[in-house]
Each structure stands twice: as structure tokens, then as C-alpha cells.
N, C-alpha and C positions, 0 to 999 in steps of 0.2 A: 110376728110369727116366724119371720126369718131368723131373728135373734134366738128364739126358742129352739128352732131346728138346729142351729149351730151349737148351742150350749146345753140344751136339755133334750137332745134327740137320741139319747141312749149312747151305747158304746160307739156305734157307727158315726154318730154326729160329732161327739167330742173328739174322737180320733182324727176325723177330718179337720175339725176346727184347730186341733193341736198342731197338725202338720202345716196348715195354712199359717197359724200364728208363728211357728218356728221359722218358716220361710220368709214371711214378711218381717219378723223380728230381726233376722240377720241383716236384712237390707236396711231397716230403720236404725239399727245399731251403727252401721257404717255411715249412714247419713248424719247421725248425731255426732259421730267422731269427726266427720268432715266439717260440720258447723262449728266444732271446737278448734279447728286448725287456726283460724285467725287469732283466737285468744291465746293458743299455745305459742304462736310466733311472737305475739305482742309481749307475753310474759317473759319469754326467753330473751328478747331484745332488752326489756326493762332490767332484767337481772344482770345481763352482760354490761349494760350501760352503768348500772348502779355500782358495780365493783371496778369500773375503769379507773386506772391509777396513774395515768400519764397525761398531763396537760401541757402541750408544747407551747401554749401561749403564756405560761407562767414559769419560764426557765430562770427568771431572775429572783425567784422566791428565796428568802434568807431563813436561816435557822431561827426557830422561835418556840414558844411554849406549845404551839399548835402544830408544829411540823412533824413530818414522818418521812423517813427514808425508805424507799421501796426499790427492790432489785428484781428484775425479771430473771428467774432461774428455771424457765420452762425446760422440760426434758421429754424424752420418749421412752416407751417400753415396747420393744418390738414394733408393731404397727400402730400402737396407741399413743396419742398425745397426752402429756401430763402438764397441767398448768401449775406453775410454782412461783411463789413470791417469797423473798426474804424481807423482813420488816425490822426496822430499828427506830425506836421512838427517840425524838429529840426534845420532847416536852410532855408534861403530864396530861395535856389536853389533846394529844395527837389523835387523829381520827381512827376509829376501829373499822376494819373491813366488814362488809355485810357477812353474816353467818358466823362471826366470832364473838365470844363473850369476853375474852381477855387476850392480851398479846402473848405469844409464846416467847419464852426467854431463849437466849443463845443455847443451841444444842437441843431445843425442843421443837416439836412440830404439831400443827393441827391439820388433820387430813380429812378428805371426803370419805364417806362410808365405803364407797367403792374402792378407793385407794387403800383404805385400811384392810379391807378384805383381801385385796391383791397382795399387800405386803405380808399378810399372815399366811398366804398360800405357800406350799412347798416349792412351787415352780419359780418363785420370784427372788431367788438368792442374789442374783446380780443387782436387782433393783434395791434390795435391802442394803447392799454394800454402798450404793450410791446415795441412799437416803437414810443415813444412820441415826438421825435424830430420834429422841424419845417422844413417842406419841402421847400427847397430854389432852387431846380432845378431838372432836370431829366438827367439821364445818356444817352449819345449819343449812336448811333448804334455801333460805334467802340469799346465800352466797354461792349457789350452784345453779347452772343452767340445765342440768339433767341429773337423773338419779344415778346414772352410771358414769358421770364425769369423774375423771381422775384429777385431783387438785390437792395442793397443800400450801400452808403458810409455815415459814420457818423463822425462828429468831435470828437476826443478823447482827453483825458488829463490824465497825470500821468501814461502813459503806460511803461515808462522806467523801473519801478520797477518790471515789470512782464515779461521781456524778457526771453523767454525760447527756442526760435528757432522753436517752433511748433505753439503755440497759439499766441504769440506776437514776432515779429521779427523787426530788424532794417535793412533797405535796402537803397540803393542809386540809384536804377533803377527798373523798372518793366520789366518783360519779362523773359522767361525761355530760357537760352542759351544752355542748355544741348541737345545733339543730340536726335531726336525722337526715341522712342523705336520701334524696328522692330518686326513685327508679325512673329514669327517662328513656331507657333503651327500649324502643318499640318491639324489637325482636324478642327480648326477654319477657315483655308483657304478653306477647303472643304465645310464648311457650307456657306461661302460667295459665292463660285462658284455656288453651288446648288441653293441658294436663288435667285441669278440673273437669272439663267437659268429657274427656275420655274416661276418667276414673269413675265419674258419677253415672254415666249412661248405663253401664252394665248393671248397676244397682237398681235403677228404675226398671230395667227389663226383668230382673229377677223378681222384684216385687209384683210386677204385673203378671208374671207367670205363677207366682205363689198363690194369688187370690183365686186362681182357677183350678186349684187342686180339687179333685173329686167332682169335677163338672158333670161327668156322665151320670153318676149316681144321683146327683142333685136334680138333674133334669128328669130322671125317672120318678123321683119322689114328687116333683112338681106336677107330673101327669096325674098322680093320685089326687092332688088338690083340684085339678080340673074336673075329676070325676065327681067330686062332692060340691061342685058349683062355682069354683073360682074361674074368672075369665082370664084371657091372656095377659091383660095389663096387670091384674093382681099378682099372678105368678111371677112376673118380671120384677115387681116391687118386692115380693117375698125373697126372690133370689138376690136382689140388691141388698136387702136387709141382712141376709145370711152372709154375703160377702163383706159387708161393712162390719158385722160382728167379728168375723175372723180378722179383719184389718185392725180393728180397735184392740182386740186381744193381741195382735201382732205388735201394736204400739207398746203394750205393757211388757211383752216379752223383749221387744227391742230396747226399751228403757233398762230392763234388767240386764240384758246382754251388754249394753253400753256401760252400765255401772261396773259390771264384772271386767269388761275390757279395759275400763279406765284404771282399775286397780292393777290389772295385769300389765298395762302399759308402763307402770312405774317400775316393773321388775325385768323388763327386757330392753335390749338395745338392738336397733336395726340400722345397718350401714353407718354405725358410729353416732347415731342420733338416739337420745333417750330423753324422757320427760318425767316430771312428777305428776301423780294423778291430779293434783290441784290445778295443773296447767290446762287440763282438758275440761274447760268450762264452756258449754255451748252457748252461743248467743241466744237470749230468750226469744228474740224475733224469729230467728232462723229455726229454732226448735219448735216454736208455735206453727211456723209454716209447714214443717215436716208433719206435725200432728194433724193439721187440717188437710194436707195434700194427700197423705196416704189413704185415709178412708174414702176421700172423694175419688181418687184414682181407682180404688177397688170397685166402687159403684159403676164408674164409667166403663172400666174394662169388662165387668160382668154384663152390663147392658149391651155393649158392643159385641161381645162374644155370642150373645143369644139372638142376634139379629137374624141369623140364618137357621134358627132352631124352631120348629113348629111343635108345641107341646099340646097334645090332644088328650082327652079323657082316657083313651085306651092305649096310650103310649107316646113315645117321643119320636118324631119323624125329622130326621136331618136331611129332608128331601129324598124322595124315592130313588132318583138318579142324581148322585152328587154333582153339583155344578162345579166346573173348574174355577179355581181362583183366578180373578182378573189381574192382569199384569199392569195395565196402563196406569192405574192410580198409584201402584207401588213404585213405579219408575219416577213419578212426579216428585216424590219426596227427595231422593238424592239429587235430582236435577234442580230442584228448588234450592237445595243446599249449595250446589255448585254455583247457582246464580247469585247467591248471597256473598260467596267468597270471591267471585270473579272480578268485581270492580276493584279489589285490592291487589290483584296480581301485578307484580312489578313494583310495588310501592317501596319495599325495602325499609331500611331504618332511617333513610334520609328524607322521607316525604311525610313526616308526622306519624302520630300514633295510629294503629289499626283500630277500626271501629269495633269495640268489644261486643256490641250486640250482634253485629253481622257475623263476627267470628264465632261466637258461641252458637248462634242460630244455625249458621252454615254447617258447623261440625256436627251439631246434634242431629240435623236433618239427614246428613250423610250416614251417620251411625244408625239412626232409626230406619233408614233405608235397608240396612242389613237385616234388621229384625223383621221388616215387612216382606222383603224379597225371599228370605229363607223358606218360609212355609210354601210359597209358590214353587221354589226350586225343588224342595223335597217332594212335593206332590207330583210335579212334572216328571221327575226322574224315576221315582218308585213305581209310577203307573206304567212305565215301559219295561220294568224288570220282570224277568220270566223265571224259568225253571232253574233247578240246581239241587243241592242237597236238602235234606229235610230241615236242618237248622236254618238254612238260607230261605227256604220257602216259608217257614213259620215267621221269620223276621220280616220278609218282604210283604207277606199278606197282612201282618199286623200294621206295618207302616202304611200300606194302601188303605186300611180301614181308618186309621187315626194318624195321618201324617202331621196334622197340626200339633198334636200332643208331643210328638217326637221333635218337631221343629222348636217348640217352646222350650224344651229341655236344653237345647244347645244354643238357643238364641243369645243368651248372655255371654257365652264363651265366644261366639262369632263376633259379637259387638266389641268385646274386650280385645280380641286379637286384631280386629280391623283398626281400632284406635291405637293399639300398641305398635303396629307396623307403621302407621302414619307418624306417630311420635318418634319412633326410632329413626325414620328417614329425616325428620326435621332436626332432631338432635345431632345426627351424624352430619347433616348438611351445614349446620351453623357452628359445629364444634371448632372448626379451624379459626373462627372469629374470636373465640373465647379461650382457646387453648394455644398458647404460644410456646415457642422453643425458649428454654431457659438460657441457652447459650453455654451452659456448663458442659465441659468435656467429661462426660460420665465414663468414657473409656479409660481415661487416665486417672481420674479421681472420683471417689464415691461419697466422701464425707469432707466437711469443712468444720473446723473448730475455731471460733473467734474468741480470743483471750481478752480479758478485761484490761482496764487502763493500767493497772499496777502489776500485772502478771509478767513473769520472766519467761522469755521465749525459749532460751537455750535449755533450761531444765525440762520444760514441757516437751520439747522435741525428743530429748533422750527417753522420757517416759513413754511417749507414743511409739518410738521405735522398738521398745521392749514389750509393747502390748501384743498379745496373741491376736492373730487375724489381720495385722497391719503389714502390708508388703512394702510400701514406699511412703516416705514422709517428705513433703515439700513445705518449707516454712518461710514466711516473710514477716518482717517488721515494717509496718506501713505508717506513714505520716504525711503531713502537709507542710510545705515551706511557704512563708509569706515574705513579701518585700519589706514589711514593717512588723513591729511587735504587736500592734493593735490595729484591728480593722484594715488589713492589707488590701491593696488594690489588685495585686497580682499573686496568684497562688500556683504552686507547682508540686507535684507528688514526689515522694521519696519512698523507695522500696529497698529494704536491706535483707540480704539472704546469702546463703552459700552459692558457689558456682553452679551446682547441680540444680538448685531451685531457680536461680536467675535465668538459666538456659530455658526453663519452661515459660519465661515471661518475655524474653527478647532473644534476638539472634546475636550472640556475643562473638566478637572476633577471636579472642582468647581470654582466659580468665584464671586468676589466682587470687587468693585472699589478700586484700589490701587494695584491689582495683576499684575504681569508680567509673561508671559508665553513664552516658547521657543518651536518651532515646527521644527523638523528636517525631511527633506524629501530628495528624491533622486535628486532633482534639486540643492541642495547645495553641493559644493565640500568639500573635506575632510578638507582643511585648514579653510574654513568658519565654519565647525562644531566644530573644535578645538577652534577657536577663540571665538565662541558664548558661550562655556561652561567654560569660564574663568571669574568668578565674579571679579569685580574691574578693568577689562581691559577698557581703555578709547577708545571709538570709536567716529567717527565724522559724525554728521548728515549733509547731503547735502554737500559733499565734492566737490572741484573744479576739473574739468577735463580740460586738455589742449585743447585750441581752443574754449571752451565754456565760457559764461559769468561767472564772479566770483560769487560763491555761498556763503552761510552763514557760513559753516564750524563750526557748533556748537558742542562742545564736549558733549558726553553722556557716563556715566559709567555704565557698566553692573552690575546690582544689585545682591546682594546675595539673596538666598531664592526664586529663580525663580522656577516656576512649569513647568513641561514638559507636553505638550498637543499633542494629536494625530492629524494627518493630515486627512482632509476630503475634498471632492469636494466643493469648495466655489460657490458663486453666478455666477461667470464667467466661471465655468466649470473646473478651474484649482485647484491646491493645493498650499496653501500659506506655505512658510517656513520662518524661522527667528523669530523675536520677535513680540509677540502680547502684547500690553500694554493697560491697562485701563487708563482713563484720569488723575486720581489723582496721578498716578505713573510717570507722565511726567511734567517737569517744563514748565512754560509759555514760557520761552525763546526757549526751544527745540521745542515746538509746532509750532512756527513760521516757522520752516524749513520743515514742512509737508504740503502736498497738500490734500485737502478734496475731497472725492468721496462719493456721496450720491446715494443709490439704493432704488428705490421706487416701491412698489406694489400698483397698481391702482385699483379703482373700475370701472369695465367696464360699469356699468349701468349709470355712470355720463357722460352726454354729454360733449365733448371737454375737458376731463380730462387731456389729454396730453398738450393742450394749456394752461390750468390753471397752470400746473406745469412749463411750459416755462415762463409764466409771473412771477411766484414767483422767478424762477432762475434769470431772468433779473433784478428783484428788489433787490435781496440779493447780486448779483455779476454780473455786466454788462458783464464781460468777461467769465462767466460760459458757459459750453458747454453741454446742455441737449441732450441726445441721446435716441432714441427708441430702444428697444431690439427686435431682430428677432431670430427665431430658426435657420435660415440658412443664409449663405452669398453667393452671386453669383459673379463670375468673372466679372470684369468690361467689358472686351472685349466680352465675351459671352453674357452678358446682352445687350451690344450695338448692336450686330448682331441680337439678338432676337427682340429688339425694332425696328430695321430697317425692319425686316421681317413683323412685325405687321403693320408698316406704309405702306409698299409696298403692303401688302395684302389688306388693306383698299382701296388703290388707284386702285388695280386691280379689286376688287369687285365692286367699283363704275363704272369702265369701263365695266365690265361684264353686270351690270344692264342697263347702258345707251345703250350699243351696242345691247343687246338683245331687248330692247324696240324699237330701230330703225329698227332692222331686223323684228320684229313682225309687226310693222306698214307697212313696205314695202310689206310683204306677204299679209296683209289684203287689201292694196291698189290694189295689183295685182289681187285679187279675188273679187273685188267690184261687178262686174256684176254678177258673179256666186252667191254671197250671196243675191243680190237683186232678182235674179231669183228664188232662193229657197224660199225667203219670199213671193214673188208674187204667188207662187204655194201653199202657206199655211203652210210652215214650221214654227214651233214656234221659237221665238227668244231664248227661254230657251234651246231648242234642239241645235241650232247653237252655242250658247255660250258653252254648254257642249262639243260639238264636237271640238271646239278650245282648250278647256282645255285638252281633250284626246290627241289631236294632239301634245300638248306640253309634257304631262305626259309620254306617251309611249317612245319617244326618250330620255327624261331625265332619266327615270328609267333604260333604257339600258345603257345610258352613265355613270350613277353612278355605275352600276355593273362592267362595263369595267374599270372605274376609280379605284374602289376598287382593282381589280385584278392587274392592272399595278402599282398603287401606293404602294400596299403591296410588290410587287416584287421589285420595285426600293428601297423601304425602307429597305427591308431585305439585298439587295446587298450593300447599303450604310453603313448599320450597320456592315456587314461583312468586308467591307473595313476598317472601323475604329477599327476592332478587338473588337467590343462591342457585348455582348450577345443580341440575338434577342428576344425582348419582345414586343408584340403588345398590346397597350392600346386601346381596342376595343371601349371604350366609346368615346375617342377622335377621333378615326377614323370615327365612325358613326356620330359624331357631325360635322365633316368636310363635310360628305356627306349630312347631313341635311341642312347645310348652303347653299350648292350649290342648293339643291332642293328648299330651301326657296327663293333664289334669282329668280329662274325661275318662281315659283308660283307668287311671287310679281309682276314680269314683266308682266306675263299673266293677272293678275287681273287689272293692270294699262292699259292694252290694251283693256279691255272690253268696256269702254265708247266709244272709236272710233269705235269699232266693232258694237255697237248698233246703232251708227249714220249711218254706212254703210248698215245696214240691213233695207233698205227702198225700196219699189218698185220703187220709182222714180229714183233710181240708174240705171235703165235700159234705161233712156233717152239718146239719142245720136243725133249727128248733121248729 
């Protein structure tokens, strides 16, 4: 009977069932997307590993019928990374990269669909100049980790002379066969656990609220069933069946929403992360769990909500004098959560892993505490509110009559903001452990260009100085000197540059072209110091080491009359030791054993100065590696977790907004006749609109206060667990609260047009 009421009860029944199904479906869709996250991460890792092209354990590989030369020619376009590889076959059986059908010839490129679209856009003129190859195909899905990834393969030639194992390598297969690195950092594991708990808890709250849509009308209908002979137990079973029908219909809607979202996910990029729809494949076990848990939760929530409702044949009595909500059991939940987390306080990353069950249980209980305390807080506050304007009085009276409905509407927002505040505190607290100073002096230099093995430094410097947007160029030719041609015991660095550049690397007494300087610092061992101070001693530039490709092994004699220079912090934040040589003091033969490094100070007022530099770098040396300099470096795993949080937060915020709008529309539909009656009696529409805003503003204000309290408490406990000093970034905390308030205000404004349509006297018509 409950199912028939939900699905065959006329317009009233199916509208209510439809609203419930949409509300539940939105939550189910996000749960299914969450169950697909492990699959998505696994597929991305597999694709990344399958196209890996550098195997440092096989640097002694020789040219053969199966060998392939691969050069790393990654680049950037504004703020986007572009993965690039140059390929040169050495044999007919050379391995083909995943996603390619044939090798591109010299002057040809195979690009990802996203890069092809970018190159064809009118805004990418500078990028087209840097990648002038003729596009002969696109990379297949198996060769990409995301639908919006920018990547290309280009035909190469003459790569054999640049093999160094890092920039250019010889391989006979693609794929990384090394075992995956295991995550052992307990603080990162804690971050992952808390992120999942915080992102999924609001979804559960929204599903619980959605199954109670139309509760008051349902109870009035159940009273009619009592009149024809049903007992109290029967009507509760019928209500449970009606709720379960809405939840099952919500599963159908949720599956449809998930399939739509799955396709949409392939066309969007969030915080630099994109996926293909095929990546989002939910785990069958987790999907089955969602399918069983949602209807079961709908029944339990309905039975729990009806515990204080007396349904009699002549009407519904929610107790003649409403009893005040009890506080004591609501406080037990967050206290139990704190009790589960407290044993791990002070554990830090040095005392083993955190107990994941206690972490998840404690965080969930604290967040559930927000959902249970908010109805009590709303009831307690609104019962004490008094007179004011007409809009205020209408809103307050409505809240006094149904404070639970108002609290349910904003419960999900309050839970989400409480979790976001705690996460923000945790991320801010441990960020210093995973974000280190790069040491680079970004005040003096903003970009570095590393030239390849055979590139000429002097012509490159001239081109960079003529590039628009470049203010200053510092250039060095760098190499290593050994005491023997092969497998030297002692090594010492050599840096070649003009006087202006060398002054950025050491404190020179005086300098003119032809001088040679020696810098001794703590990084050089005693044997290197003794060797460097022996004029006439022959050393060898670019010596050969076992297992590495043969090097040039060029002899160089330590000159007499060297000057000693003092060490200073160079552009990279370190101190250079060894020999500093001006260009005239080095033979042309020795110069071929050195590799050029160019450091550039840019003019920030020139648009796209970085891309102009990259174009110059590609022109002077196709194998060059331009790099932007940043003041800090972030751990890759920490950055991945933080990016995942941002993506999840966007999805949860979208769910919050959509579910709130559905909830608001359901409440307005339930009050259609009341609103029409007020308008018929002369109430101004402006007054009714303001009353709706007040009805939303009061609960959300109380919810945000409660979120701040619980979020700060949870954040402090999590920081104490990681043995991190407790510091509250109030600006970020208040920003989180403002985001939650902004979502509710936006949803309320979106509900004003249907509200105005409902506020018409003809809404009183009935049959």
C-alpha cells in the first residue's frame, strides 16, 4: 500500500515521490561517483606506468633492432603542463608508445585531442610557433591519463648523441616494471581518511532529509487509514513502504544521474584533473552496498521520525504541548567521537599508523553531532524570538511550528562546513611538512633553461637577450672534473661564465675575461681541496662512469695564477665550489664537454613572457628544458590529496546547492495554499519573500555557529593527533563559513521565482 501511495496516489503522490527521488538520486549519484574513485585512481596509475619511458636500471642498453630513442621535450602553455616526447626508431621492432598506431616521422606530430583543439584555437599562436610539426594523428585513450591532458609525440632525429639517461634515453619497451611505492606516511593516510569522511557525511545527511519530503501530508493521509481500520503498527509499515519506494526510485534516478555525470566528467577539467568516462567504473561490491543501504536508511529514518507522532483516526497529533528536544543524548555523539580520537592525540608520524576505524568513527560521530544538535539549537533559539516586522513574525512563527524541517534543510550545509573547517586547519597545520622552500632566488631570476648536451651556449644567450620580456640573462656552462678518465675517485665542479654571471655565483676579488677562480667550501672533501690547489695537475672533463654511456673524457690542466674567490649563495640557493672559469680561459674542445644553464630575469609587465622564452628555447635547442621558478616545492602526494579534496569539495557543493533547491521547492509546494491565502488577505509579496529569506537565514546562522564550534574542535584534535602546533587561520575559517552561507543564499534567491508564482489567490482553488 505504501508503494501504491507513492507511485499511484495521483498527482500529489507522484510529485512527492518525484521530489524524494530527485533528492535521494543526487546523493546516490555522488556516492556512486565516490565508489568509482579507487577505480579512477588505479586506471590513471596504470596508464601513467604503461607509458613510462625511462628505466634507470638499463642505462647500458645498446642499439638494436628493438631499441628506440626517446627524448623528454615537455613544455608549458601559460599555466598548463604539456607532456612531450621525441621518438627516433633504431630498429624495425622498436616499441610503439601506448595510444599510437604508427611512429611520426621527423617534422610530424601525433597529439592528444585536447592539444589539437588548443593548437587550432586563435589564442594559441605562440604555442603553434613552438610546435610547428604537421599533425598526422591523435593519441588514443590508452596513451592518456585524462581527457583534457595536453600531450604530443614528435618524430626525432640525431638523438643518439644526447643520451644522458634523464633527458634522452634508449629503451626497448614502455612501462615501469618497478613495484609501486607504498604510502607509509601516517599523516597523509590520516588526511585521506578524514577527506573521505568529511566529503561523504553531508551526502548521507541529504539522503536522510530527502526521504522525509512531504512528511506532514503523508501523516495526514495515514490518519485516514486509521479511520478505516488500520492500527498504529500498520500505518508505520505503510509509511516505511512509501519511503522505501521513494528511495528505490531515487536509486534509479541516482543511477541515471551517475551515468550522465560520468559522461560529463569526460568533458570537464577541475583543478587540472580530468578523466575519461571509462575510468569511473564503480566497484560492484560498493555499488551493491549503496543499493542496499539507501532503502534501508530510508525505512529507519522514517520509523525514527514517526516515533513522536500520534496518528489517530480524526487527525495527526504531534503532542498537544510540544515537548522540548532533549539535549543529553545529542551531546553523547560528539563526546563519543572525541573519546575515539583522544587515544591518538600526540601520536604524530613517528608512532605508527593511526587506527583508521577510530579515525573514521570519531570524525563521523563529531559530524553527526552537528546534525543532531542543530534541531535542538534552532528550537531553543526560535522559541525565545519575539516581535518585529510582519516578515520577521511570519518567519519566526513558521520556524516555531516546524523548526525540525528548517533544521533539516541546512543540516547538510552545517555538516559540510564543520568538516571543511577541520580539514582546512589540518591541511594548514601540516602544510609546512610537505611544502619546502625551493631555495631558488625568485627575486633575481624567474626562469631557468637547461640546454642539451650538444647545444651551444653563446648563440643561445644572444637569442635570449633579444627575446621580448627578458630583462637579464645569466649563463653558465657546467661540468664535472675527475682525477681519472674512467670511474674517478675524486670529482670537482667547473662553472664557465662571463664576469657578470660569475659574480652571481661567488664573491670575486676582480674579474676579466681569461681569469680562473677557485672556490673552496664545506661541500668539498679534503682530497678535492688538495687536488684543486695543485697547478699543472691534469684533470678530465666529463669522465666515464661504469654503467653510463661513454663520455668525452677531455683533459684539462689546472692553470697557474688562479685567484681564490669567496663563496656566496648563488641563484639556486646553494654555494658553488670548485673552479670558476671565464670563456677565454677554456679551449673550444673543453667547452664541448660542458652543458649550458641559462637563468633569466623576466619583465612581469610583458604578457606571455614565459611562453616567449619557451619559444626561443625551442628554436635554439629543441631538446632544451625551460623551467619556471617557484619559491616553494610541494610534496607530490600531499598535492594529489589536496587536489582530490578540491575536486570532491566542488562535487559536494554542487550536491548541496541542488539538494537545497529541491528541498526548498518541496517546502514551498507544501505551503502553496497557505501562501495563496495570505496573498488573498492582502499580504504584500515583498513581505512574504522577506519571510522566506528570514526562514532560511536564521537556521543557517545557527548552523554556521555550530559548524564553527565543532569544526574548530575537530581541527584542534586532528592537529594534536599529528603533533602539530595548533594555529587557527581565522581568515580561511571565516571564508569557509561564508561559502556555506553563500550557497544557501544563492539557493534561496533561485527559489524566489517559483515562490512568486505560488503567491497567487487562485492557488486556493480546489476540486
